[in-house]
N, C-alpha and C positions, 0 to 999 in steps of 0.2 A: 664737302657739301656747303652751298652758299646759305647765308642766313635766311634769304627769302624762301628757299626750298624747305629749310627746316621749319619755318613758321607754317608753311602750307601743309606739311606733313602732320604737324601737331594739331592743326585744325581738323584735318581728316580724321585723326584718331579721336578727337573730342566728339565729333559728330557721330562716329560709329559707336562710341561708348554711350552717348545719349540715346540713340535708337535702341541699342541692345538692352538698356536698363528700363525701357518702357516709357521714356520721356518722349513727348510728341515730337515728331520730326519736323513739324511745321513751326517750331519755335524759331525765332529769328536767329540767324547765324551771325556771330560777331564779325564785323568787317576786318579785313586784313590790315596789318600795319602799313602806313605809307612807306614808299621807298626811302631807304636811308641815304642821306646826303653824302656825297663823296668828300665833302670838305668838313662836315661836322661829325664827331664820333657819336655812336649810338649809346644812349645812356642806359637802356634796360640791362645790358650785360653787366653793369657794375652795381645795380640796385640789389640790396640784400633784404628787402622787406618781405614780410610773410605774404602769401598769396592773397588772403582776404583783404589786405590793406594796400595792395599794389595794383594800380589800374592796368599795368601791362599783363600781369598774370590773371587779372579779372576777366580777360578775354577768353580764358580757357576754363576757369573754375566758376561754378555756380554754388549757391548756398541753399541747403535744405534745413528748415527749422522744424523741430518737434517741440510741442508745448506740453509740459506736465500739468494736467488739470485736476488730478485726483491725489488725495493724500493717502489713500489706501494702497495696498500692494496687490499684485496679481498681473494677469496677462490682458486685462481689459484695456482698450485704447485710452490713452491719457495718463496711465501710470508711468512712473519712472522706469520700471522694469520693461514695459512694452516699448518705451522710447529708446532704451539702450539696444534692444533687439532690432528695432527698425533702423537705428543708426548703423549698426553693424551690417545689416543687409544692404542698405543704400551704398555704403562705402565699398563693399565687396563687389557690387555690380557696376560701379562707375568711379574710377579713380579721380575724376575731374569734378566731383561734388564734395564740398565742405559741409559738415554736419554741425548743427548747433542745437543743444537741448536747453530750453529755458523754462522758467516756472511762471505759471499764471499768477496774477496778483492775489487771487483768493487762496492760493496754496501756501501754507506757512510751515507745516510740519509733516513731512512724508515719513511714514512709519513702515519699515521693511520687516515683514513678518513671515515671508514665504521662503526663507533660505537666502543663500548668497546671491547678490546681484550678478547679472551677466558681466563678463569682462569687457573692457573697452579695447577691442581688438582690431578695429577697422582703421585706425590712424585718423589724423586731421579732424578730431571731434572735440568740440568745446561744450562743457557743462557750466552754465552760468545761473546761479540760484538767486541772483539779485532781482527784486521786484520793487515797484514804487512803495510797497509797504514794508520793505526790509529784506533781509536775507532769508532764504528758505532753509529749513533744517532737514537733513537726511539722517534719520534716527534708526539704529538697529533695535528692533523690539521683538526679537524671536523668543517666544516662551516655550513652545513645544519643539524640541529638537529631534523628535522621532522621525526617522526616515532620512535625516540629513547625513551626508557623508562625513564621518569624523576626520577624514584626511584632507578635506577641502578647506582652503584658507577662507576664514570668515571675515574678510576685510570689508570695509564700507564700500569703497570704490577700488577696483583693480584695473590697473593700466598695463597692458601687455603689448602696446604698439607704439607708433612714432607720431610726434607732433601734436599731441593732445593738450588741452588746457582745462584745468579745474579751477573755477574762480567764484568767489563770493558765496561759498557754501558753509554751513555749520554742520559738521559731521561728527556724530557721537553715538555711543550706545552699542557698538559692535563688539563681537566676541574675539576680534583680532585687531589689526591696525585700522586706523581711520581710513588711510589711503595706502595702498600697496603699489609701488612703481617697479615694473620689471621691463620697461621699454626704453626708448631713446628719445632725447630732445623733447621731453614733456615739460610743461610749465604748471606749477601749483602756486597760486597766489591769492592773497586777500581772503583766505578762509579762516574759520575758527575750527580747531580740531580738539575735541574733548569737552568735558563738562565738569564744573564744580559749582555747588550752590552758592558759595561765597565769592565767586568771581564774576565781576560785572561783564567781563569779556564774553562769558559763556551763557549769559542770561537768556532765558527763553520766554516767549509771551505766554500769558495765562492760557490754559488749555484744559479740556476735560480729561486729558491723559495724566498719568502719574509723572512725577519728576523724572527726567531722563537720566540714564546712567552714562558713565564715561566709556571710553574704548578700553577693552581688556587686552591691550597690546601697545606698541609704540604709536604715537600720533601718526607719523608717516614712516613707512618702511621702504627703503631703497634696496631692492633685492639684488641677488647675484646676476651679473651680466648687464644691469642697467647702467647707462652712461649718458653724459651730457644733459642731465635733468637739472632744472632750477627750482628751488624751493624758496620763495621770497614773500615777505610782507604778510606772513600768517601769524595768528595767535594760537599757540599750541599749549594747551592747558590741561593739567590734571589727568593725563593719560596714565594707565597702569604701569607702563614701562618707560622707555626713554621718549623724549620729545620727537627727535628724528633719529633713526637708526640706519646706518649704512652696513649692510650685511656682509658676511664673508663672501668673497668672490665678486664684489661689486665692481662695475667698470670704472672708467675714468671720467673726469669732467663734471661730476655732480656737485653743484654749488648750493650752499645754504646761506642766505643773505637776508638781513634786515627783519628777522622774525622776533616775535615776543614769546618767551618761554616762562611758564610759572606752574608750580605745584605738580609737575610730573614726578612719578615715583623714581625714575632713573635720572640719567644725565640729560641736560638740554640736547646735546648731540652726542651720540655714541657711534664711534667709527671703528670698523674692523679693517679699514684700509691702511695704507702706508703713510698717509699724511700725518706729519708730526705736529703736535700742538705747540704753539709758541709759548714763551714764558716772559712775563713782565718782570724785569729785574730792578728797575730804578725809576723813580719819579722825581723830577727836579722842577722847582718853581722858580721862574724868572719873570718878575714883573707880573703882568696879567696872563702869562703863558705857562702852561705845564708841558714839560718835555718828558715824554714817556718812552723809555728805552727797554729793550729786551732782546732775547735770542730767538731765532727761528731759522728754518731752512733757507738757504740762499735762493733768491728769486721768488720766494713766497709772497703772496699778497696778504698784508696784515690789516685787519679791521679791529676797532675797539668798540666795546659796548658797555653801558652802565649796568651795574648789578642792582637787584631789588633787595628786599628785606632778608631773603634767604639766598644762600650761595648758588642755588639752582635757578634763580630768577634772572633772566636776561632781558634787558629792555632796549632803550634808545641807543641807536648807533651814534658813535662820537666822531668817526672819521671815515672818509670815503675809501681809504685804503692806500697803503704805500708798499713798495716792493722792498723786501729785505735784501741786504747784501750778505756777503760771507761773514761779516762781523756782527750781524743782527739788524735791528731796526730802531728808528727813533721817530716819534710822531709828536708834533707840536699842536696843542689845542688850547683854546681859552676855556675857562670854567663854564660848564653847562649847568650851573646851579649846584656845583659840588659843595658838600658840607665837609670841611676838613676833618680828618680823623674819624669820619663816619662813612662817606661815600666810597664805593668800591667799583673797580672796572675789570672787564675781561678782555682777552684778546683771542682772536680766531684767525687761522690762516687758510688760504686756498692755494694749495701747492702740492708738491710731491707727485703723486699719481694723477693730479688734477682734481682731486676731491677736496671738500672742506674737511678740516681737522675737527677735533673736539675743542672745547673752550679751555683756555688756560685757567689756573686757579685765580680766584678773585684777589685783587690787589688794592690795598687801602690808599686813598688820596691823602697825602700828608697835610698837616696844618702849618701855620706860619711860625709856630714855636713848638718846643718839645711838648708831648702830651702832658696833661695836668698831673697825672700821678707821679711823673718824674720831678715835677716842681714841688709837690707837697711833701715829697720824701725828705726834703731838706728841712731839718728842725732849726729853731733859733740858735741852738748850741752849735750846730754844724756850720751855720752862717757865720757865727762869730769866730769859729775856729778857722774858717777859710778867709775871714776878712783881711788878715795881713797879706795873704797871697793876692788878694783882690784890690790892694791899695791902688787908687788911681794914680797913674803916672803917664807921662807922654810916651807914646809908642813911636818907633822909628817909621819914617815914611815908607820904607820898603815893606813893612809888615801890614797885612790887611787888618782892618778894624772889625771887631765883632759887634759893634753897637749899631751899625746901620740897619741890619735886618730887623732889630727890635724897634728902632725909632721910625723906620720907613718900611713897613711890611710889604709894600707894593714891590720893593726891589729884593725881597727875600729870596734866597735860594735854599730849598729844603731837599736834601739828599737822603732818601729813605733806605739806601743800601750801604753805601760806603761809610765807615765810621768817621767821626770828626777828627781833624788833625790833632786836636788837643782837648782832652777831657777837662783839664784845668781851665781852659779858656771859657768853656761853658759854665764851669763852677764860678768863675769870675763874674760872668754876666748875671748869674742868678744872685750873687751876693750884691751886685750893684743895684739890681732891681728891687724896689721896696716891697713889691708883692706881685705875684702873677696876675695879670689882668687880661681880660678878653681883647681881641683885636679891635682897633678903633672902628667906629661905625662907618668911616669913609674908606676903610681898607678894601682893596679889591677882594671880591668873593666872600666877604664877611657877612653872611646871611644866616645867622643862627636861628632867626625866627622862622625860617622857611625850611622845611625838610623835603628833600628831593624824593620823588617817588620813581618807580622803575621805568615809567614812560617819559620822564623828563619834566613832569609837572610837580610843582610844590604842593604839599598837603593843604596849603591855603590858597591854592590856585595860581601861584607864581609860575611863570614859564622860564625856560632857559633863554640864553641870549639869542639863540637862533630865531629868525622870524618865520621859519617853516612851521606849519601846524604839526603838533605832536599829540598823540593820545589814542587814536583808533588804530586798528590793524593796518589800514592802508596809509597810516602816517608814521609808523615805526621806522620807515626807511628814511626819514628826514636825516640828513647828514649833520646838520647843526653847526657847521663851521662857518 
């Protein structure tokens, strides 16, 4: 069948769908595409943009917008519940209509009190809670559970179809997961999932209502059979279970990228799939670079993230990702405000069955010199005992000198895994040194006065080297290299 005939048939189908769904048949019909030149290739065949952003597909798709104008729950027009029901009906009646649910600027805190919300089962539906006054909150506030089905999943939003987007929402207070995903190729981004009174990420505006609760389940649950979903740039905080959980029987291709995790009762990411978590085995400093090595599945994509105050806090992304070989991986990065012997990093892989793995254990960024407790352990007596062995004498040209890393810390190489070649060499250095001293003020990365926080900002406001903005949920994805 020629391309022109195919286009004509699609237009006929679109017109029939519009008439069948009650849309006026007098709406202008989009003109057909001009004839394809015999000498120039047709570009639409290679375009992979989504329908709503592609002028070619816009000829066949229209958009229907529903606005949430009420903060209360129920079936009245303007509630979130009614909008979800309407969206499902529109999509089931006409596959050429894209649905978008938005919040009126006066709506700040939608309280769900009438049971579980309807599933998002019609595909190609976007929920965007952003308004000029901030993000809207979708809060589970069910107090009377009489008449509710105890077997029904009490998630905040339940996605059971394809190609949906949840964006810019604060979802908390539900008796199950904040979001449950059991569909395909869905996108969840720039949301806050969960609540904690001491977390600035989950702060809510003043209200006549009580302080919200957090979700009594994982922040986001990717259920059995779900595949090719993307969870990115979200703040997932203080949920009762794991931050993101991949359930047993989950499909392939579910990616968890650039999210901020804090205060969740379980792991940041809990995986029941076959993706194997990577391991960081060595960190070596060379000049102003840190070489981070480890083991992982071959062909796995590896990303690094900085840790917060607790081992379950995961913040700023440090690398855009490298592909592991059969022997492991190695990533080079400059300091992102690292505090030696204090800052920690995680690794995560996207590999195996196509899903993201759990995070590796946190690994400490080494300092320019051995930790302080190793230096203080040498008493004056031990120094004098070791002094004869440390008597200065010329070394052969073939032997490496141990003094350069001390005199010029910018060229220091710190290996945190492999033992040094000679313990006596380090003892000699300690004996030669009059007293352990902090790194020079001009040494690279010597910033003891600034403590890095989980999102890449110093406690005193200092930012990492990256010029990209860091700090909000939609800025956690900054790669920083």
